[in-house]
N, C-alpha and C positions, 0 to 999 in steps of 0.2 A: 813461235808455235812448234817448230821442229824440235827445239830443245826440250820442251815439255813432253813431247811424245817419246823422245829418247829417254828421259828420266822415268817416265811411266813404264817403258819397256824394261829398264833395269830393275825397277821395283817389282815388276811382275815376275821376272826371271828369278830374282832373289827369293821370292816367296815360295815358288814351286817350280824349280828348274826343269824337272822331267816332264811335267805337263806342258810347260811353255814350249819346250823343244818338240814334243810330240805334235802339238797343235800347229806350230810353224812348219814342221815337216809335212803335215797333212795339207796345209795351204799351198805349199810348193808343189806337192803331188797333184793337187786339184788344178793348179794353173797349167801344168803340163798335160793333164788329161782333158782339159776343157775342149780341145779340138777333136777329141775322139768320142766323148760321151754327149748325151743330149743336153741342151741348155736347162731343161727342167730339172734333170737329175743333178746337174752341177749346182744350180741354185739351192736345191734341197740340201745337198751336202754342205754347201757354204753356210747356210742358216744353222745347220747342226753344229758346225765348228764354232760359229759365233756364240751359240748357247753354251757350249762347253767352255769357251774362253771366259764368258761372263761368270760362269759358275766357279771357275778357278781363280778369278781375280777378286772375288769377294774377300772380305776381311776374315782372317783366321780367328778362331776363338782364343781369347787370352785368359791366362791364369790370374787368380787374385794374388795380391801381394803376399799373403800368408803362405799360399801354396808355393809361390816362387821362392820364398825364403826357405821353406822346408826342403825344396829340391836342391838349393844351393848347399844347405847344411848336409844333406845326404851325400852329395857329390864330394864335399870335403871329408866326410867321414870315410867314404870308400877310398879316397886318395890317401888318407892317413893310415888306414889299415894296410893298403898296398905298400906304402912306404915303410911301415914298421915290419912288415913281413920280409921285405927285401934287404933291409939294413942288417938284420941279425942272421 
């Protein structure tokens, strides 16, 4: 079970690393502040972090095959133009 959680964490961080680091930082800060703030406020903040995490872990929209091929061709065309401009 621990291996599955580790794989899930790596997949989450690879999809959106900045949001994952921000949320993990907020959780660490919340654990430190729990002794200072009221329990109700801590629970509310924790629920908010959970909602943000669920929003960021959802599947990203994917491009269709045709759009993906067009993007690849555009990339190669730009690369070819840069190559031809630097050779001569």
